[in-house]
C-alpha positions in Angstrom: 42.3 -42.1 2.0 42.5 -38.5 0.7 41.1 -35.9 3.1 38.3 -33.8 1.6 39.5 -30.2 1.1 36.2 -28.4 1.0 35.4 -25.5 3.4 33.5 -27.6 5.8 36.5 -29.9 6.3 38.8 -26.9 6.6 36.5 -25.4 9.3 36.4 -28.7 11.2 40.2 -29.0 11.2 40.6 -25.4 12.1 38.1 -25.7 15.0 39.9 -28.8 16.3 43.4 -27.1 16.1 42.1 -24.0 17.9 40.2 -26.1 20.5 43.4 -28.0 21.4 45.3 -24.7 21.7 42.6 -23.2 24.1 42.6 -26.4 26.2 46.4 -26.4 26.6 46.5 -22.7 27.5 43.6 -23.1 30.0 45.3 -26.1 31.7 48.6 -24.1 31.9 46.7 -21.2 33.4 45.0 -23.4 36.0 48.3 -24.9 37.1 50.0 -21.5 37.5 46.9 -20.0 39.2 46.9 -22.8 41.7 50.6 -22.6 42.3 51.3 -18.8 42.3 48.1 -16.7 42.4 46.1 -18.2 45.3 48.1 -16.2 47.8 46.6 -13.0 46.4 43.1 -14.2 45.5 41.9 -17.2 47.4 38.9 -19.2 46.1 37.3 -22.4 47.2 37.8 -25.4 45.0 34.8 -24.7 42.8 35.8 -21.0 42.6 39.2 -21.9 41.1 37.4 -23.9 38.4 35.1 -20.9 37.8 38.0 -18.5 37.5 39.6 -20.8 35.0 36.4 -21.0 33.0 36.2 -17.2 33.0 39.8 -17.0 31.7 39.0 -19.5 29.0 35.8 -17.6 27.9 37.7 -14.3 27.7 40.6 -15.9 25.9 38.3 -17.2 23.2 36.2 -14.0 23.0 39.2 -11.7 22.5 40.8 -14.1 20.0 37.6 -14.0 18.0 37.6 -10.2 18.2 41.2 -9.9 17.0 41.2 -12.7 14.5 43.6 -14.9 16.4 42.0 -18.1 15.2 42.1 -17.4 11.5 44.5 -20.2 10.6 44.7 -20.6 6.8 43.6 -17.0 6.2 46.3 -15.0 8.0 50.1 -15.0 8.2 51.7 -16.7 11.3 53.1 -13.4 12.4 49.7 -11.8 12.3 48.1 -14.7 14.2 50.8 -14.5 16.9 50.3 -10.8 17.3 46.5 -11.2 17.4 46.7 -13.9 20.1 49.2 -11.9 22.1 46.8 -8.9 22.2 43.9 -11.3 23.1 45.9 -12.8 25.9 46.9 -9.4 27.2 43.2 -8.4 27.5 42.2 -11.8 29.0 45.0 -11.5 31.6 44.1 -7.9 32.4 40.5 -9.0 33.2 41.9 -11.7 35.5 44.2 -9.2 37.2 41.2 -6.9 37.9 39.2 -9.9 39.3 42.2 -10.8 41.5 42.3 -7.1 42.8 38.6 -7.2 43.6 38.8 -10.5 45.4 41.9 -9.5 47.4 40.5 -6.0 48.0 43.9 -4.4 47.3 46.2 -3.9 44.3 48.0 -7.2 44.0 51.6 -7.5 42.6 51.5 -7.5 38.8 54.8 -9.4 38.5 53.2 -13.0 38.5 50.7 -11.9 35.9 53.4 -10.4 33.7 55.5 -13.6 34.0 52.6 -15.8 33.2 51.7 -13.6 30.2 55.2 -14.0 28.8 55.0 -17.8 29.4 51.6 -17.8 27.7 52.9 -15.9 24.7 55.8 -18.4 24.3 53.5 -21.4 24.5 51.0 -19.8 22.1 53.7 -19.0 19.6 55.0 -22.6 19.5 51.4 -23.9 19.2 50.7 -21.5 16.3 53.8 -22.5 14.4 53.0 -26.2 14.8 49.3 -25.6 14.0 50.2 -23.7 10.9 52.6 -26.5 9.7 49.9 -29.1 10.3 47.2 -27.0 8.6 49.3 -26.4 5.4 50.4 -30.0 5.4 46.8 -31.1 5.2 45.6 -28.2 3.0 48.4 -26.8 0.8 47.9 -23.3 -0.6 44.9 -23.3 -3.0 45.5 -23.1 -6.7 43.3 -20.2 -7.9 42.3 -18.9 -11.3 41.5 -15.2 -11.5 38.8 -14.4 -14.1 38.3 -10.7 -14.9 36.8 -8.3 -17.4 39.0 -6.9 -20.1 38.9 -3.4 -18.8 39.6 -4.2 -15.1 42.7 -2.1 -14.3 43.4 -3.6 -10.9 44.1 -7.2 -11.9 47.9 -7.1 -11.7 47.8 -5.4 -8.3 45.3 -7.9 -6.9 47.4 -10.8 -8.0 50.5 -9.5 -6.2 48.4 -9.1 -3.0 46.9 -12.6 -3.2 50.2 -14.2 -3.9 51.6 -12.5 -0.8 48.9 -14.2 1.3 49.4 -17.9 0.4 47.1 -18.0 -2.7 48.8 -19.6 -5.7 47.4 -17.8 -8.7 48.1 -20.2 -11.4 46.7 -18.1 -14.3 44.5 -15.2 -15.1 42.0 -15.1 -17.9 39.6 -12.6 -19.4 36.0 -13.7 -19.0 34.6 -16.0 -21.8 31.5 -18.1 -21.8 31.1 -19.8 -18.5 30.7 -23.2 -20.2 34.1 -22.7 -21.8 35.5 -22.2 -18.3 33.7 -25.4 -17.1 36.4 -27.9 -17.9 39.2 -25.6 -16.8 37.8 -25.3 -13.3 38.6 -28.9 -12.6 42.2 -28.0 -12.4 41.8 -25.3 -9.7 40.7 -25.3 -6.1 38.9 -21.9 -6.3 38.0 -19.0 -8.5 38.5 -15.3 -8.0 36.2 -13.1 -10.0 37.2 -9.4 -10.5 35.2 -6.7 -12.2 32.7 -8.9 -13.9 29.4 -7.6 -15.2 26.3 -8.9 -13.4 25.4 -11.2 -16.3 28.9 -12.7 -16.5 29.1 -13.0 -12.7 25.8 -14.9 -12.6 26.9 -17.4 -15.3 30.3 -18.0 -13.6 28.7 -18.5 -10.2 26.4 -21.2 -11.7 29.3 -22.9 -13.3 31.3 -22.9 -10.0 28.3 -24.2 -8.1 27.9 -27.2 -10.5 31.7 -27.9 -10.2 31.6 -27.5 -6.4 34.4 -24.9 -6.6 34.6 -21.9 -4.2 34.3 -18.6 -5.9 35.6 -15.4 -4.3 33.8 -12.4 -5.8 35.4 -9.0 -5.5 32.2 -7.0 -4.8 30.9 -3.8 -6.3 28.4 -1.5 -4.6 25.5 -3.5 -5.9 26.9 -6.7 -4.3 27.4 -5.1 -0.9 23.9 -3.6 -0.8 22.2 -6.9 -1.8 24.3 -8.9 0.5 22.9 -7.0 3.5 19.3 -7.6 2.4 16.8 -9.2 4.6 14.2 -11.8 3.7 10.7 -10.6 3.0 7.6 -11.8 1.2 5.2 -10.1 -1.2 2.1 -12.2 -1.0 3.5 -15.6 -1.8 6.7 -14.4 -3.5 10.1 -14.4 -1.6 11.9 -11.1 -2.1 15.1 -9.5 -0.8 14.5 -6.1 1.0 17.8 -4.2 0.4 18.9 -0.8 1.8 19.4 -0.5 5.5 20.8 3.0 5.3 22.7 2.7 8.6 21.5 2.7 12.2 17.9 3.2 13.2 16.8 6.2 15.3 17.0 4.2 18.5 20.4 3.0 17.6 21.5 6.5 16.8 20.5 7.6 20.3 22.5 4.8 22.0 25.4 5.5 19.6 25.5 9.2 20.6 25.3 8.4 24.3 28.2 6.0 23.9 30.2 8.5 21.8 29.9 11.1 24.6 30.9 8.6 27.3 33.8 7.3 25.4 35.1 10.7 24.4 35.0 12.1 28.0 36.7 9.0 29.5 39.4 8.9 26.8 40.1 12.6 27.0 40.8 12.2 30.7 43.0 9.2 30.3 44.9 10.6 27.3 45.4 14.1 28.7 49.0 13.5 29.9 50.0 12.1 26.5 48.3 15.0 24.7 50.1 17.5 26.9 53.5 16.0 26.1 52.6 15.8 22.4 51.7 19.5 22.4 55.0 20.5 24.0 57.0 18.3 21.5 55.3 19.9 18.5 55.8 23.4 19.9 59.4 22.9 20.7 60.3 21.4 17.3 59.5 24.3 15.1 57.6 26.8 17.3 54.5 26.5 15.1 50.9 25.9 16.1 50.1 22.7 18.0 46.8 22.0 16.4 45.7 21.8 12.8 42.2 22.5 11.7 40.9 21.4 8.4 37.5 21.3 6.6 36.1 17.8 6.3 32.7 16.3 5.4 30.5 14.3 7.8 26.9 13.0 7.6 24.8 14.2 4.7 27.8 16.2 3.3 27.9 18.7 6.2 31.2 20.5 6.5 33.0 20.7 9.9 36.5 21.7 11.1 38.4 18.6 12.1 41.0 19.1 14.9 44.3 17.2 14.8 47.8 17.6 16.2 49.9 19.2 13.5 52.2 16.5 12.0 53.4 18.5 8.9 55.3 21.7 8.3 53.3 24.9 8.7 53.6 25.6 4.9 52.8 22.0 3.9 50.1 23.2 1.4 51.3 26.7 0.7 50.3 26.3 -2.9 46.7 25.7 -1.9 46.6 22.2 -3.5 45.1 19.4 -1.4 47.1 16.2 -1.5 47.3 13.0 0.6 50.4 12.2 2.5 52.8 9.9 0.5 54.8 7.1 2.1 58.0 9.2 2.4 56.5 12.6 2.5 59.1 15.3 3.2 56.4 17.6 4.6 56.0 15.4 7.7 58.0 16.6 10.7 60.1 14.4 13.0 57.5 14.6 15.8 54.7 14.3 13.2 56.1 11.0 11.8 56.1 9.5 15.4 52.6 10.7 16.3 51.2 9.6 12.9 52.7 6.1 13.4 51.1 5.9 16.9 47.9 7.6 15.8 48.4 10.2 18.6 47.7 13.0 16.0 44.0 11.8 16.0 43.3 12.3 19.7 42.0 15.9 19.4 39.2 14.5 17.3 37.6 13.5 20.6 36.6 17.1 20.8 34.8 16.8 17.4 33.0 13.7 18.8 31.8 15.7 21.9 30.6 18.5 19.5 28.6 15.9 17.5 30.6 16.4 14.3 31.9 12.8 14.4 31.3 9.4 16.0 33.8 7.0 17.5 33.1 4.6 14.7 32.3 5.6 11.1 33.8 6.3 7.7 37.0 8.4 7.5 36.2 12.1 7.1 37.4 13.3 3.7 38.2 16.8 2.4 35.6 18.4 0.1 38.1 19.1 -2.6 39.4 15.5 -2.6 35.8 14.2 -2.7 35.2 16.2 -5.9 38.1 14.4 -7.6 37.1 11.0 -6.2 33.5 11.3 -7.4 34.7 11.6 -11.0 36.2 8.1 -10.7 33.8 6.6 -8.1 30.3 8.3 -8.4 28.9 6.2 -5.5 31.5 7.5 -3.0 29.0 9.9 -1.4 26.9 6.8 -0.2 29.3 6.7 2.8 27.9 10.0 4.0 24.7 8.2 5.3 26.4 8.2 8.7 28.7 10.5 10.7 32.4 10.4 10.0 34.4 8.4 12.6 37.6 8.4 14.6 38.0 4.8 13.5 36.0 2.6 11.2 35.6 -0.6 9.1 37.8 0.7 6.3 40.5 1.9 8.7 40.6 -1.4 10.5 40.4 -3.9 7.6 42.0 -1.7 5.0 45.1 0.4 5.0 45.8 4.1 4.6 46.8 3.4 1.0 43.9 1.0 0.2 42.2 1.8 -3.1 39.5 4.4 -2.9 36.9 2.0 -4.3 37.8 -0.7 -1.7 37.5 1.9 1.1 34.0 2.7 -0.1 33.0 -1.0 -0.1 34.3 -1.4 3.5 32.3 1.7 4.6 29.2 0.4 2.9 29.6 -3.0 4.5 29.6 -1.2 7.9 26.6 1.0 7.1 24.5 -1.8 5.7 25.3 -4.2 8.5 25.4 -1.7 11.4 25.1 -3.0 15.0 26.4 -1.8 18.4 28.3 -5.1 18.6 30.1 -4.3 15.3 31.1 -0.9 16.7 32.6 -2.6 19.7 34.5 -5.1 17.6 35.9 -2.3 15.4 37.1 -0.5 18.5 38.9 -3.6 19.7 40.4 -4.1 16.3 41.6 -0.5 16.3 43.8 -1.3 19.3 45.4 -4.0 17.2 46.2 -1.8 14.2 47.8 0.8 16.3 50.9 -1.5 16.4 50.7 -2.4 12.7 53.0 -0.3 10.5 51.1 -1.0 7.2 48.0 0.6 8.5 49.7 4.0 8.6 51.6 3.8 5.3 51.3 6.7 2.9 49.5 6.6 -0.4 51.1 5.1 -3.4 50.1 6.0 -6.9 48.2 2.7 -7.5 46.1 3.3 -4.5 44.1 5.9 -6.5 43.0 3.4 -9.2 
């Protein structure tokens, strides 16, 4: 009997695969805990079960944060990397618990050895799980339907094909009923750049055919998607327009910003000192670089960063983004940009209230003027303070299209919550080790 391949079946299979993986890793942890760790942190029998449950909970929680369970939607290498980071945090929590129970700093060697064993087991499990998943659910055949004047079609096709989507064909939009028979030959539909009218007709056709449709959103879609249910007398309506955090949420956000900035400045001070010395020794130029950026409501402020380019990088006075192989970047600068160390002085901006820990990337006023000519809605992202990290920085790349960055930022603003801030901060830790997140701008990124 052929297995149904709708999303509910996929979610069921994915849940079962991930559940088996968690059970195996939890059993391995329990065996190793009982064999090697009890000499440092002794628990009664029920306590050992409890500590195993705590480990399992944190393992699942961090994997959800870092996307370690996104089988079918992420590459194996990305899944392995995500689970490795999740296991690192879960083991760190258990190490702290062991220290507290033992009342002294226990040897880290057994935890490091277990972590390496755990990574090896998880890697094997993920490879097997991925093979099983794609044996049951081969890459989906997709048709991309677009408007005639959509300039991003070819670039999107390249990106989707690189991520296990088989784009069988691409077609300009025609009457949805004419597409109706064609949809039978495809597993899903990707809609790009369609007008509201065409989008509506295509959604209805896909719904009748029971075909998933992936809509590449515009600003209208993002705002409406975050709407809440309301009622006007006896008529159901969508109430759209959240405009970011409430006043109470802003207070909590500001308190957290100050706490985070102070703690991180203390912890990062040795690295910042070494970075400052390295920059000074390389070309004897200034250590810091101050530049005018825009934050909430378009207010200008001076952002502080470690200098990563030559002193005369913009001697002609023309503002330009860094390209992938930019000759203006110094040797030290290339390293600190790759590791995001150049961003650390922005913690001072956070303390001053110019920025928040999480928010849209602060842009230069002169670049904003150029962007607004192509994307008039780009200023919508100024509803909140600029951030050290953000939704667009985590889920996009440095060279992600400007319009897509705007959509990421609007998704954050319209769906703000403290939990979302925490999740973005955890995800930031992950992208620090991902090269593509710091790649320079390519020409097509400006489309």
